[in-house]
C-alpha positions in Angstrom: 37.8 8.2 43.3 34.6 7.3 45.9 32.7 10.1 43.3 33.4 7.9 40.3 31.7 4.6 42.0 28.3 6.9 43.1 28.1 8.2 39.2 28.8 4.6 38.3 26.2 3.3 41.0 23.7 5.7 40.0 24.0 5.3 36.4 23.9 1.4 37.1 20.3 1.9 39.3 19.2 3.9 36.3 19.4 1.4 33.8 17.7 -1.3 36.0 15.1 0.7 36.4 15.0 1.1 32.9 15.3 -2.5 32.4 12.7 -3.3 35.0 9.9 -0.8 33.7 10.0 -2.2 30.0 9.6 -5.6 31.4 6.9 -4.8 33.0 5.4 -3.3 29.9 6.2 -5.6 27.7 4.5 -8.1 30.2 1.1 -5.9 30.9 1.0 -5.1 26.9 0.5 -9.4 25.8 -0.2 -9.7 22.1 -2.7 -12.8 22.6 -5.6 -11.6 24.6 -9.2 -14.1 25.0 -12.2 -12.7 23.1 -15.5 -14.8 23.6 -16.6 -17.7 25.0 -19.3 -19.4 24.3 -20.3 -22.2 27.7 -23.9 -23.5 26.2 -23.4 -24.6 22.6 -27.2 -26.2 21.3 -27.7 -24.7 17.7 -24.4 -22.4 16.9 -21.3 -23.0 15.4 -20.2 -26.5 14.9 -17.1 -28.2 14.8 -15.2 -30.0 12.4 -17.1 -33.1 13.4 -20.0 -31.3 13.0 -20.7 -31.3 17.2 -22.4 -28.4 19.0 -19.6 -27.9 21.6 -18.3 -24.5 24.1 -15.3 -23.3 22.5 -12.8 -20.2 23.5 -11.5 -17.9 21.1 -7.9 -16.2 21.2 -7.6 -13.1 19.5 -3.9 -11.9 18.1 -4.4 -8.1 18.7 -0.6 -7.7 16.9 0.0 -6.6 13.5 2.5 -9.9 13.3 1.9 -13.4 13.5 1.4 -15.0 17.0 2.4 -19.1 17.5 -0.1 -20.7 20.7 2.1 -24.1 20.2 3.5 -25.3 24.2 0.7 -22.4 26.0 -1.6 -23.4 28.3 -5.8 -23.1 28.9 -6.4 -23.1 32.2 -10.3 -23.5 33.5 -12.2 -23.3 37.0 -14.9 -23.4 38.0 -14.2 -23.2 41.7 -11.3 -23.0 43.9 -8.8 -25.7 43.6 -10.2 -27.3 40.5 -8.0 -26.0 37.9 -8.0 -27.9 34.9 -5.5 -27.3 32.2 -4.6 -28.0 28.8 -1.2 -28.2 27.0 -1.4 -27.1 23.0 0.8 -29.2 21.2 3.6 -28.3 19.1 4.3 -29.0 15.6 1.0 -28.1 14.6 1.2 -25.0 11.8 -2.6 -24.3 12.7 -1.6 -22.6 15.8 0.3 -19.7 14.3 -2.5 -16.7 14.4 -2.3 -14.5 11.6 -1.9 -10.6 12.4 -5.3 -9.4 13.8 -6.9 -12.9 13.5 -9.2 -15.4 15.4 -8.4 -18.7 16.1 -11.3 -21.6 18.1 -10.8 -24.3 20.6 -13.5 -26.4 21.4 -14.0 -27.6 25.2 -15.9 -30.8 24.5 -13.1 -32.5 26.9 -11.8 -35.0 23.8 -8.0 -34.1 23.4 -8.0 -37.0 20.8 -10.0 -34.5 18.2 -7.2 -32.4 17.1 -5.2 -30.0 18.5 -7.9 -27.5 19.1 -9.7 -29.4 21.4 -9.7 -29.2 24.6 -9.1 -32.1 27.6 -12.2 -30.1 29.8 -15.6 -28.7 29.3 -16.7 -25.7 30.7 -19.1 -26.0 33.5 -22.7 -24.9 32.3 -23.7 -24.0 35.9 -21.6 -22.2 37.2 -19.1 -19.4 36.5 -16.3 -20.1 34.5 -12.7 -18.8 35.3 -10.4 -19.2 32.2 -6.9 -17.9 31.5 -4.6 -18.1 29.5 -0.3 -18.6 29.3 2.5 -18.6 27.5 5.1 -21.7 27.7 6.7 -20.2 30.5 3.5 -20.5 32.6 3.6 -16.4 32.7 -0.5 -15.6 32.8 -1.4 -13.5 29.2 -5.4 -13.1 30.1 -7.6 -14.4 31.7 -11.3 -14.1 32.1 -14.4 -15.1 34.4 -18.2 -15.9 33.0 -20.2 -15.1 35.4 -22.9 -18.0 36.5 -26.3 -17.5 35.3 -25.4 -14.3 32.6 -25.5 -16.7 29.8 -28.5 -18.8 28.1 -27.9 -21.0 25.7 -26.4 -19.5 22.1 -25.4 -16.4 23.7 -21.6 -15.7 24.4 -19.5 -13.9 26.7 -17.7 -11.4 24.6 -15.5 -8.5 24.5 -17.2 -5.3 23.3 -14.4 -5.2 20.5 -11.5 -7.2 19.5 -9.3 -6.3 22.2 -11.3 -3.8 24.2 -11.5 -4.0 28.0 -15.3 -3.8 28.3 -17.5 -7.2 27.9 -21.4 -8.6 27.4 -23.5 -10.6 26.1 -24.3 -11.4 22.1 -26.6 -13.2 21.0 -29.4 -12.0 23.0 -30.7 -9.4 19.7 -30.1 -8.9 16.6 -27.6 -6.0 16.8 -25.5 -8.1 19.2 -24.6 -11.4 17.5 -21.9 -14.5 18.3 -19.0 -14.2 16.4 -17.4 -17.2 16.5 -13.5 -16.9 14.1 -14.1 -12.7 13.4 -14.4 -9.9 14.7 -16.6 -9.4 17.8 -17.9 -6.1 16.4 -19.1 -5.8 12.4 -20.9 -2.8 10.3 -23.4 -4.0 8.0 -24.2 -0.3 6.4 -21.9 2.7 5.2 -23.0 5.8 6.8 -20.8 7.5 4.1 -22.1 5.9 1.2 -25.6 6.0 2.5 -25.7 9.6 2.8 -24.0 9.7 -0.6 -27.2 7.8 -2.1 -29.6 9.6 0.2 -28.8 12.8 -1.3 -27.5 11.9 -5.0 -29.9 9.1 -6.2 -29.7 9.4 -9.9 -25.7 9.1 -9.8 -25.0 13.2 -11.2 -22.9 14.3 -8.5 -20.9 11.3 -8.2 -20.3 11.7 -12.6 -19.3 15.9 -12.0 -17.2 14.6 -9.1 -15.5 12.2 -11.2 -15.4 14.2 -14.5 -14.0 17.1 -12.3 -10.8 15.0 -11.0 -10.4 13.9 -14.1 -10.1 17.1 -16.0 -8.3 18.5 -13.0 -5.7 16.1 -13.3 -5.0 16.6 -16.9 -4.7 20.2 -16.9 -2.3 19.7 -13.8 -0.2 17.6 -15.7 -0.3 20.2 -19.0 1.1 22.8 -16.3 4.0 20.7 -15.2 5.0 19.1 -18.7 4.8 23.0 -19.9 7.3 24.2 -17.0 9.2 21.2 -17.3 9.6 21.7 -21.1 10.4 25.2 -20.8 13.0 24.1 -18.0 15.0 21.8 -19.6 15.2 24.4 -22.9 16.6 27.1 -20.4 18.9 24.4 -19.2 20.1 23.7 -22.8 20.3 26.9 -24.1 22.3 28.3 -21.3 24.6 25.2 -21.5 25.8 25.5 -25.2 26.4 29.1 -24.5 28.9 28.2 -21.8 30.1 25.4 -23.8 30.6 28.2 -26.8 31.8 30.7 -24.8 28.6 33.3 -25.2 28.2 35.5 -22.6 24.1 36.1 -21.3 24.7 39.6 -22.7 25.5 39.0 -25.8 23.1 36.6 -26.5 21.2 38.7 -25.5 22.0 41.9 -27.8 21.9 39.1 -30.8 18.5 38.1 -29.7 17.3 41.7 -30.0 18.6 43.3 -33.3 16.7 45.2 -35.5 14.5 43.9 -38.5 16.8 44.8 -41.3 19.7 43.1 -40.0 17.6 40.1 -39.3 16.5 40.6 -43.2 20.4 40.9 -44.3 21.5 38.1 -43.3 18.4 35.8 -44.7 19.2 38.1 -48.8 23.1 36.8 -47.7 22.2 33.6 -47.0 19.6 33.0 -50.1 22.2 34.1 -52.2 25.1 31.8 -51.0 23.2 28.7 -50.8 21.8 29.2 -54.9 25.5 30.9 -56.2 24.6 33.8 -57.8 27.1 35.5 -57.0 31.1 34.8 -58.1 33.5 34.1 -55.1 35.8 36.3 -55.7 35.5 39.8 -57.6 38.1 38.8 -60.2 37.3 35.7 -61.2 34.0 35.1 -63.8 31.7 32.4 -63.0 30.5 31.0 -66.6 28.3 27.9 -66.3 28.1 25.3 -68.7 24.5 25.1 -70.1 23.7 21.5 -70.8 21.1 21.5 -73.9 18.6 18.3 -74.6 19.6 16.5 -77.2 17.7 16.0 -81.0 18.3 14.5 -84.0 17.4 17.6 -85.9 20.5 19.5 -84.5 22.9 17.0 -84.5 25.9 17.4 -87.4 25.7 13.9 -89.1 22.6 15.0 -90.4 24.0 17.9 -92.1 24.9 17.4 -95.6 28.9 17.4 -96.5 28.7 17.7 -100.5 26.8 19.0 -102.8 24.3 16.5 -104.8 24.8 14.8 -108.0 23.0 16.3 -110.9 22.0 14.1 -113.9 21.8 14.7 -117.7 
């Protein structure tokens, strides 16, 4: 009895350990991330009121929709002065589609709408920003270093969801990307390489025609194989229905040529009714002649003509 209780206890302990590890894994693998922050917006992106304000970008890295309603944004420039913004419920725009972004304007004017916070970012010092879910659980956080950004520059992840952060807006290859991917490609290396080696498009035409003809050949082979298979199956089913053996059918198909000639001649004679059905019956055909008034009996003389004196 004690051994059974011990085994049950070990089993329950293992289940509890697995459950705790899975919860920790789910908690660390959040799908909502702080993706890009602009502190000093002078001439960059404008909000829906045409104003240049600081903004915070949130990215949904999952392949399913995520709802920000009832989540919280917290900001602190120094310990003890944390300000919290509660994202209202009931706004359909708080649902972020898969792999998409949304912006919150840190302008201190929440009366302008759901995406306008009641706090502003500190232009002089550092800014700590935290994103919490409805249960006050920390989903993601970032600290924008003091003095790291100039006007119209942003502190952003190298690419969406990446762990590394960098300054964007200081060069042409690293530009600010609000509400879009942090890393965008302006060129296609494969296309440029193909254009360099085949500027006239001859190789492209040959490749396309080769693909088309290869497809047609494959279709021809496939239809031919399918046709032969269907014919052989139908012959086999017909032989089974008539009780013909395969060896017998093979012998019939391998008959000599004079046998085929005799069979053909017999069929020809039977169709044209040249001979009698039985040897003792004489077959007489009635020949129909065409009608002519010169051969009719009504025009013949019935009596001799009279002679007049």
